[in-house]
C-alpha positions in Angstrom: 0.0 0.0 0.0 1.4 3.1 -1.1 2.3 5.8 1.5 0.4 9.1 1.4 2.5 12.1 0.9 1.5 15.1 2.8 2.7 18.3 1.2 4.6 20.8 3.4 3.1 24.1 4.0 5.0 26.5 1.7 5.3 30.2 2.7 2.9 32.4 1.0 4.0 34.2 -1.9 4.3 38.0 -1.9 1.6 38.4 -4.3 -0.8 36.2 -2.5 -3.3 38.2 -0.6 -3.9 37.8 3.0 -7.2 36.1 3.7 -10.0 38.3 5.0 -11.2 37.2 8.4 -14.8 37.8 9.3 -15.4 40.5 11.9 -16.6 39.4 15.2 -19.8 40.8 16.6 -18.0 42.7 19.2 -15.8 44.5 16.7 -18.7 45.5 14.5 -20.5 47.4 17.3 -17.6 49.2 18.8 -18.0 53.1 18.9 -16.2 55.2 16.4 -13.9 57.8 17.9 -14.1 61.3 16.2 -11.2 63.6 16.8 -12.1 67.2 17.7 -11.5 69.9 15.0 -8.4 71.8 15.3 -8.7 75.1 17.3 -8.8 78.3 15.2 -6.0 80.7 15.9 -6.9 84.0 17.8 -7.5 86.9 15.4 -4.9 89.6 15.4 -5.7 92.8 17.4 -7.5 95.6 15.5 -10.9 97.3 14.8 -13.9 95.2 14.0 -17.5 96.1 13.0 -20.2 93.9 14.5 -23.6 93.9 12.9 -26.6 93.1 15.2 -30.3 93.1 14.1 -32.2 96.2 15.3 -34.8 94.2 17.2 -32.1 92.6 19.3 -30.6 95.9 20.5 -31.4 96.7 24.2 -31.1 100.3 25.2 -29.1 100.2 28.4 -27.5 103.4 29.6 -23.8 103.4 29.8 -22.3 103.6 33.3 -21.4 107.3 33.0 -25.1 108.1 32.3 -26.6 105.8 34.9 -27.3 108.6 37.5 -28.9 110.8 34.9 -31.1 107.9 33.8 -32.2 107.3 37.4 -33.2 111.0 37.8 -35.2 111.1 34.6 -36.9 107.8 35.5 -37.9 109.2 38.9 -39.6 112.2 37.4 -42.5 110.3 36.0 -44.4 109.8 39.3 -44.1 113.5 40.0 -45.7 114.4 36.7 -48.5 111.9 37.3 -49.1 113.4 40.7 -49.2 116.9 39.3 -51.7 115.8 36.7 -53.8 114.1 39.4 -53.7 117.3 41.5 -54.7 119.4 38.5 -57.7 117.1 37.8 -58.8 117.3 41.4 -58.6 121.1 41.3 -60.6 121.4 38.0 -63.2 119.0 39.4 -63.6 121.1 42.6 -63.7 124.3 40.6 -66.5 123.0 38.3 -68.4 121.7 41.3 -68.2 125.1 43.0 -69.4 126.9 39.8 -72.3 124.5 39.6 -73.2 125.0 43.2 -73.0 128.8 42.8 -75.2 128.7 39.8 -77.8 126.5 41.7 -77.7 128.9 44.6 -78.1 131.9 42.4 -81.1 130.2 40.7 -82.7 129.5 44.1 -82.2 133.0 45.3 -83.7 134.4 42.1 -86.8 132.2 42.5 -87.1 133.1 46.2 -86.6 136.9 46.0 -87.5 137.6 42.3 -85.3 140.7 42.0 -86.4 143.6 39.8 -84.2 146.4 38.4 -85.0 149.8 39.9 -86.5 152.4 37.6 -85.2 155.9 37.3 -86.6 159.0 35.5 -86.2 162.8 35.5 -89.3 164.5 36.7 -88.3 168.1 36.2 -85.3 170.4 35.5 -85.2 174.1 36.5 -82.5 176.3 35.0 -81.2 179.5 36.7 -78.6 182.2 35.9 -78.1 181.1 32.3 -78.6 184.3 30.2 -77.0 184.0 26.8 -77.4 187.7 26.0 -74.7 188.6 28.5 -71.0 188.0 27.8 -69.4 185.0 29.5 -68.2 183.2 31.5 -71.4 181.6 32.7 -72.3 180.0 36.0 -75.7 178.2 35.5 -77.6 176.3 38.1 -79.7 173.2 37.3 -82.2 171.9 39.9 -82.9 168.3 38.8 -85.7 166.2 40.3 -85.0 162.5 40.1 -87.6 159.8 40.6 -86.4 156.3 41.9 -88.8 153.4 41.9 -87.8 150.2 43.8 -90.4 147.6 43.0 -88.8 144.7 44.9 -90.7 143.0 47.7 -87.7 141.8 49.7 -84.8 143.9 48.5 -83.9 147.3 49.8 -81.4 149.8 48.2 -78.8 151.6 50.2 -77.5 154.7 48.3 -73.8 155.3 49.2 -71.6 158.4 49.0 -69.5 159.0 45.8 -72.4 159.6 43.4 -72.4 162.1 40.6 -74.9 163.9 38.4 -73.8 165.8 35.3 -75.7 167.9 32.7 -74.2 168.2 29.2 -75.0 170.2 26.0 -73.3 168.8 22.9 -70.6 167.1 25.0 -70.0 170.4 27.0 -70.6 169.9 30.7 -72.8 172.8 32.0 -73.2 171.7 35.6 -72.5 168.9 38.1 -73.5 167.7 41.6 -74.2 164.7 43.8 -77.1 162.6 45.0 -78.1 162.5 48.6 -77.1 159.5 50.8 -80.2 157.5 51.8 -81.8 154.1 52.2 -84.8 153.1 50.0 -87.0 150.4 51.4 -88.9 147.7 49.5 -91.8 148.7 47.3 -90.9 152.3 47.6 -90.9 155.3 45.3 -88.5 158.1 46.3 -88.4 161.6 44.6 -85.4 163.8 45.5 -84.0 167.0 44.2 -80.4 167.7 43.6 -78.8 171.1 42.9 -76.2 171.1 40.2 -73.8 174.0 39.8 -70.8 175.1 37.7 -68.9 178.3 37.6 -66.8 180.0 35.0 -68.0 178.2 31.9 -66.5 179.4 28.7 -68.5 178.6 25.6 -67.1 178.5 22.1 -68.8 180.7 19.5 -70.3 177.7 17.8 -71.8 176.3 21.0 -73.1 179.8 22.0 -74.7 180.2 18.6 -76.3 176.7 18.8 -77.8 177.4 22.2 -79.3 180.7 21.0 -80.9 179.0 18.0 -82.3 176.1 20.1 -83.6 178.3 22.9 -84.9 181.3 21.1 -85.9 180.0 17.6 -86.5 176.3 17.8 -87.7 176.3 21.4 -86.2 172.9 22.0 -82.9 172.7 24.0 -81.6 169.2 24.3 -79.6 168.2 27.4 -78.0 165.0 28.4 -78.1 164.0 32.1 -75.7 161.3 33.4 -76.2 159.8 36.8 -73.8 157.4 38.6 -74.8 156.1 42.0 -72.9 153.4 44.1 -75.5 151.3 46.0 -75.7 148.2 48.1 -78.6 145.8 47.9 -80.0 144.7 51.3 -81.8 141.4 51.8 -82.9 141.1 55.4 -79.8 142.0 57.5 -77.4 141.0 54.7 -75.9 143.6 52.3 -74.1 142.9 49.0 -70.9 144.4 47.7 -71.1 147.9 46.2 -72.9 148.0 42.8 -72.9 151.1 40.5 -76.2 152.2 39.0 -75.8 154.1 35.7 -78.6 156.3 34.4 -78.5 158.2 31.1 -81.3 160.6 30.2 -82.0 162.7 27.2 -84.1 165.7 28.2 -85.5 168.6 26.1 -86.5 172.0 27.5 -88.3 174.8 25.6 -86.1 177.5 27.1 -83.2 178.3 29.4 -85.3 179.8 32.2 -86.7 178.6 35.5 -90.2 178.6 34.1 -89.3 176.6 31.0 -91.2 173.4 30.5 -89.9 169.9 29.7 -90.7 168.9 26.2 -89.5 165.3 26.3 -87.5 162.9 28.4 -86.1 159.4 27.8 -83.9 157.5 30.2 -82.1 154.2 30.1 -80.2 152.6 33.0 -77.8 149.8 33.6 -76.0 148.2 36.5 -72.2 147.6 36.9 -71.7 144.6 39.2 -68.0 145.0 39.7 
């Protein structure tokens, strides 16, 4: 029986590839190690421009303006308190005005005040002879009628009144009203004497007076009356009120016996 010949293992040739061994399960699931990226070198020193979106910019005051920012921020409560005080003041003022209006309306309904009525009853002229040479010193005796038709209001006539007589803006005489008290529902007629001395008339005024008194028989005069008064309601008196009366009076001559041709008066009140 022939012997079997076992060949010897010859060394692998250089060209012969190394057999590929199958990977074990442990080697297939082992983690892969990633090396970190190399660090970037620091930029050289210099000037840089950084762009940031506008909506991401926060307005924070720099340290040198921090105190100023605090002062400005603390002023807001003061302004709001001032506005609050102003609103309160306006509210109180409006309330007071409304209350005063209501009180005035109530007083009007309770007392029903009426304005006094004034008129000139007569005017007597003395010592005004135009045939003589000037200067002139005429005297006017004026009778005034005052009618107080109020049921609960009296009138206290104070000192400081004035009555003037004019002809074409030339004052011919002046005087004052008497000081007296006029009760409720009362008609008072009083006479006041008006005098002036040393009146120099221009030629045009002198001629106009002669024509009106001797030819036309209508001499127009203007009478202005100013009287400070106080209204009295019970025991309470008001502040001083000025009564103004303006009358247009026409005489037929410049004598004491001359008659009054016409008269027209209007009056007003100055509260302050």
